[in-house]
C-alpha positions in Angstrom: 41.1 126.2 36.0 44.8 125.5 34.8 47.0 128.4 34.0 47.2 129.9 30.6 50.4 129.1 28.5 51.9 132.5 29.3 51.4 132.2 32.9 52.6 128.6 32.9 55.7 130.3 31.2 55.9 132.8 34.1 56.0 130.3 36.6 58.1 127.9 34.8 60.9 131.0 34.8 60.5 131.0 38.5 61.2 127.6 39.3 64.2 127.2 36.8 65.5 130.5 38.5 65.4 128.9 41.8 67.2 125.8 40.9 69.6 127.2 38.8 73.4 127.7 39.7 74.1 131.4 40.4 76.8 132.7 38.1 77.4 135.6 40.3 76.4 136.8 43.8 73.4 139.2 44.2 69.8 139.3 45.4 68.7 138.8 41.7 70.9 136.0 40.7 69.7 132.2 40.6 69.0 130.7 43.8 71.0 127.3 43.2 68.6 125.0 45.3 68.5 122.2 43.1 67.5 119.9 45.9 64.0 121.5 45.7 63.5 120.4 42.0 61.4 117.2 42.6 58.8 119.2 44.9 58.8 122.2 42.6 57.8 120.2 39.5 55.1 118.2 41.5 53.2 121.2 42.1 49.8 121.4 40.3 49.1 125.1 39.6 45.4 126.3 39.2 44.4 129.6 38.1 42.2 131.4 40.8 41.3 135.0 41.3 40.1 134.6 44.7 43.3 134.6 46.0 45.6 137.7 46.4 48.7 136.3 45.3 49.3 132.5 45.6 48.0 129.8 48.3 48.4 126.0 48.5 45.9 123.2 49.6 46.9 119.7 51.1 47.0 118.0 47.9 50.0 120.1 46.8 47.9 122.3 44.4 48.9 125.7 44.2 46.1 128.5 43.6 47.6 131.4 41.5 46.0 134.9 41.0 46.6 135.6 37.3 47.0 139.4 37.5 49.5 139.0 40.1 51.5 136.5 38.2 51.6 138.9 35.3 53.2 141.5 37.1 55.3 139.9 39.8 59.0 139.7 39.4 60.5 136.1 39.0 62.1 136.5 42.4 58.8 137.3 44.2 57.4 134.5 42.4 60.0 132.0 43.4 60.1 133.2 46.9 56.4 132.5 47.4 57.0 128.9 45.8 59.7 128.1 48.3 57.6 129.5 51.1 54.7 127.2 50.2 56.7 124.3 49.4 58.3 124.2 52.9 54.8 124.4 54.5 53.9 121.0 52.4 57.3 119.4 53.3 57.0 119.8 56.7 53.5 118.3 56.5 52.2 121.8 58.6 48.7 120.7 57.6 48.8 117.2 59.7 50.8 118.9 62.2 48.1 121.5 62.5 45.5 118.8 62.9 47.5 117.3 65.7 47.6 120.6 67.4 43.9 121.3 67.1 44.4 124.2 65.1 40.9 125.7 63.9 39.9 129.1 62.5 39.9 130.7 65.8 43.7 130.0 66.3 45.1 129.4 62.6 46.8 132.5 62.3 48.7 131.9 65.2 49.8 128.6 63.7 50.6 130.4 60.6 53.0 132.5 62.4 54.5 129.7 64.0 55.1 127.9 61.2 56.8 131.0 59.5 58.7 131.4 62.4 60.0 128.0 62.2 61.0 128.1 58.5 61.9 131.4 57.8 65.8 130.8 58.8 65.8 128.1 56.0 64.3 131.1 53.7 66.9 133.5 54.8 69.9 130.9 53.9 68.4 130.6 50.6 68.2 134.4 50.1 64.5 134.1 49.8 62.8 135.2 53.0 60.0 137.8 51.7 58.1 140.6 53.5 55.6 139.9 55.8 56.8 136.6 57.3 57.2 136.4 60.9 60.5 136.0 62.6 61.4 135.1 66.0 63.1 138.3 66.6 59.6 139.7 65.6 58.2 137.8 68.5 61.0 138.5 70.8 61.3 134.6 71.1 64.4 132.3 70.8 65.5 131.2 67.2 65.7 127.5 66.2 62.3 126.0 67.8 59.5 123.9 66.1 56.4 125.3 64.7 54.6 123.7 67.7 56.9 125.5 70.2 56.2 128.9 68.5 52.4 128.3 68.6 52.4 127.3 71.9 54.4 130.7 73.0 52.5 132.9 70.4 49.1 131.9 72.2 50.6 133.3 75.3 52.0 136.5 74.1 50.0 139.6 74.7 47.3 140.3 72.1 49.2 143.1 70.6 52.1 141.3 69.7 50.7 137.8 69.2 48.1 139.4 66.7 44.4 138.1 66.2 44.3 134.2 66.0 41.1 134.1 64.0 41.2 133.5 60.2 40.0 135.9 57.8 38.1 134.4 54.9 40.2 132.8 52.0 43.4 134.3 54.2 46.8 132.9 55.1 48.8 130.3 53.1 45.8 128.0 52.2 44.9 124.4 53.7 48.4 123.1 53.0 49.5 125.0 56.0 47.0 124.9 58.6 44.6 122.1 57.1 41.8 124.2 56.9 40.0 123.9 53.8 39.3 127.5 51.8 36.2 128.2 49.4 38.4 128.6 46.4 40.3 125.3 46.9 39.3 122.2 44.7 37.8 119.0 46.6 39.8 115.8 45.7 39.5 113.8 42.4 39.1 116.9 40.5 40.6 116.4 36.6 43.2 119.2 37.5 45.3 116.2 39.5 46.6 116.0 43.2 49.5 114.4 44.7 48.4 111.3 46.8 50.1 111.0 50.3 52.2 108.1 49.4 53.5 110.2 46.4 53.9 113.3 48.6 56.1 110.9 51.3 58.1 110.1 48.5 58.7 113.4 47.1 59.9 114.3 50.9 62.4 111.6 50.9 63.7 112.6 47.3 64.2 116.1 48.6 65.8 115.2 51.7 68.2 113.2 50.2 69.1 115.8 47.5 69.2 118.4 50.4 71.5 116.3 52.6 73.8 115.9 49.5 73.9 119.7 48.7 74.4 121.0 52.4 77.1 118.3 52.8 79.2 119.4 49.7 78.7 123.2 50.6 79.6 122.6 54.3 76.1 124.5 55.6 73.7 122.8 58.0 70.4 125.3 58.2 68.8 124.5 61.4 65.1 123.9 60.8 65.6 122.1 57.1 68.6 120.2 58.5 66.2 118.7 61.4 63.5 118.1 58.8 66.0 116.4 56.7 67.2 113.9 59.5 63.7 113.5 60.4 62.6 112.1 57.0 65.7 110.1 56.4 66.4 108.8 60.0 63.3 109.0 62.0 63.8 109.1 65.9 61.9 106.4 67.7 61.8 106.1 71.2 64.3 103.5 72.0 62.9 102.8 75.6 59.8 101.2 74.8 61.2 99.4 72.0 64.0 97.4 74.5 61.3 96.9 77.0 58.9 95.6 74.4 61.9 93.2 72.8 62.6 91.8 76.3 59.0 91.2 77.2 58.5 89.3 74.2 61.6 87.3 74.6 60.6 86.0 78.2 57.1 85.8 76.9 58.1 83.4 74.3 60.0 81.5 77.0 57.2 81.2 79.4 55.3 79.3 76.7 58.0 76.5 76.7 55.8 74.7 79.3 56.8 70.6 79.7 55.3 67.9 81.0 56.3 66.6 84.5 55.4 63.6 86.9 56.7 65.4 89.8 53.4 67.6 89.6 49.8 65.8 89.4 47.8 66.7 86.7 44.6 68.8 86.9 42.8 66.3 84.8 43.8 63.4 87.2 40.4 63.1 88.6 38.6 62.3 85.2 41.1 59.1 85.0 42.1 58.1 88.5 43.2 54.7 87.3 46.0 56.2 85.1 48.7 58.5 86.5 48.7 61.8 84.3 51.6 64.2 84.3 51.3 67.8 85.2 52.8 71.0 83.5 55.5 73.1 84.6 56.3 76.4 83.3 59.9 77.6 84.1 61.0 80.9 85.4 62.9 81.9 82.5 66.6 82.7 83.0 67.9 85.9 81.7 71.7 87.0 81.0 73.1 90.5 80.6 76.4 90.8 78.8 77.5 94.1 79.5 80.3 95.9 77.3 82.8 97.6 80.0 85.1 98.6 77.4 86.2 102.6 77.6 84.1 103.4 74.8 80.8 102.7 76.4 78.6 105.6 77.4 78.1 105.2 80.9 75.1 107.5 81.2 73.2 105.3 78.2 74.1 102.2 80.0 72.6 103.1 83.0 69.5 104.0 81.4 69.4 100.9 79.2 70.0 98.7 82.2 67.2 100.5 84.2 64.8 99.9 81.1 65.3 95.8 81.1 65.2 95.9 85.0 61.8 97.6 84.9 60.6 95.2 81.9 61.8 92.1 83.9 60.2 93.1 87.1 56.8 93.9 85.4 57.1 90.2 84.3 58.0 88.6 87.9 61.1 87.5 87.0 63.1 87.0 90.1 66.5 88.4 90.9 67.8 84.8 91.4 67.3 83.9 87.7 69.2 87.0 86.5 72.9 86.8 85.7 75.3 89.9 84.6 78.5 89.4 82.6 80.7 92.2 82.4 83.0 91.6 79.5 85.6 93.8 77.7 88.1 91.6 75.7 87.4 88.9 78.2 84.7 88.3 80.8 85.8 90.2 84.0 83.0 89.1 86.3 79.9 87.1 86.7 77.4 87.5 89.2 73.7 86.8 90.1 72.2 89.9 91.1 68.7 91.2 92.2 68.8 94.1 89.7 70.9 94.7 87.0 72.0 97.9 88.5 73.6 96.2 91.6 76.4 94.6 89.3 80.1 95.4 89.7 81.1 96.2 86.2 84.8 95.7 85.7 86.8 96.1 82.7 87.7 99.0 80.4 89.9 97.5 77.8 89.0 96.7 74.2 85.7 94.5 73.1 85.2 91.0 72.2 81.3 89.7 72.6 82.4 86.4 71.3 83.8 86.0 74.8 80.8 87.2 76.9 78.4 85.0 74.7 80.2 82.3 74.9 80.3 82.7 78.7 76.6 83.2 79.0 76.0 80.4 76.7 78.3 78.0 79.3 76.1 79.1 82.4 74.3 76.7 84.2 71.1 76.9 84.0 71.6 77.8 80.4 70.0 81.5 80.1 66.7 81.7 77.9 67.1 85.4 77.1 70.6 87.2 76.6 70.6 90.9 76.5 74.0 92.4 75.2 74.8 96.0 75.9 77.5 97.4 73.8 78.5 100.3 71.3 78.7 97.6 68.8 82.3 98.1 67.7 83.1 94.3 68.5 83.4 91.0 66.9 80.3 88.9 67.0 80.3 84.9 67.1 79.0 82.9 63.9 75.5 82.1 65.7 73.6 82.6 68.9 74.3 80.6 72.1 72.0 77.3 71.7 68.6 77.8 72.8 68.8 81.6 73.7 67.0 84.6 72.4 69.5 87.6 71.9 68.8 91.2 72.2 71.6 93.5 71.0 71.1 97.0 72.7 73.6 99.4 70.8 74.5 102.5 73.0 75.4 105.7 70.9 75.0 109.1 71.1 72.9 111.4 68.6 74.9 111.2 64.9 76.8 108.4 66.1 77.2 105.7 63.5 75.8 102.5 64.6 77.7 99.0 63.3 75.8 96.3 62.0 74.7 93.4 64.3 74.4 89.8 63.5 70.9 88.7 62.1 70.1 86.2 64.6 70.1 89.2 67.2 67.2 91.6 67.7 68.6 94.9 67.4 67.6 97.8 69.5 69.4 101.4 69.1 69.7 103.1 72.0 70.2 106.9 71.6 70.8 109.8 73.6 
């Protein structure tokens, strides 16, 4: 059942208090959290006397006890709203399923989630009573909900608490993915937020949060990491790089051609006609390695190792692999059994036009060229003829990767 107008006004006042700019410092002043506006006004309130105060489900519906709402201060309502909102923004329900949380372990999961977000609530001046903090558990701050959950599960019973979930307890299925008796099923008239809409809400909040903390010079840990995960999701680059190399080599392997130096397997069918056989060439691979002073040696070593592993798995022999060391000019060219055997000279500026030009002039001409660089280099207007080019960009987390040509397969390798 929807909230009555008077109860809806109480909820609206709490939302306005959260997003309004504080006129003066103090515990009761507005919180100045405008980045939460998209999410706050997406919540769908449902009146329910079966909850002690307020809970949420996975569909962004909040279940509010009308008696609690009538008497609770605006600050208390706002604190609970933000608490539940961070559960929804962090997708704690989906993550609970990934961790196989059930009714016997749900309390441990809730405490782990609260320990992960309590720092963000403290930064906003909204950490309400009853929230578990890392200090309460004698655990280090700044960990994820999954890490806290694993640690809490190993704590002594007195400190960890009972992991079993009492009926209709906790923050609702929006935290642990376990439906409660009072929660409405999907498709009800009160409405719900679909998963695609929830993803868009999270993205809008993440963009607004980044702008907010950048202008204020603040980067609260858990919320900031969440923002980075939403806007710049980290994908393991190692399998992407290996996959790109394997795909390029496999495409080259498909370039079979006819030759009369080998008899056709179908020759016996036409004994009076000489049929050409088919030949599948071994791909020639060239590595153009940026040896300028700005390249990260640790990342370069890891990236070379990944490509070596991919080539070995495909049976590409060392005799068909050439390494070109390049800074502002090509410093060394060598055929090697593995990329790590190469002698890398250089240390000056960077110009991949010289490196790619030299790779294109090799004989036999390379079928696949893998460029290892930090990306701060001029590029040629086009790839060397007949070659598939992979640009492996090397950089640390937080490092801005420059653009690469659209004719190169771009893989960002971060450490």
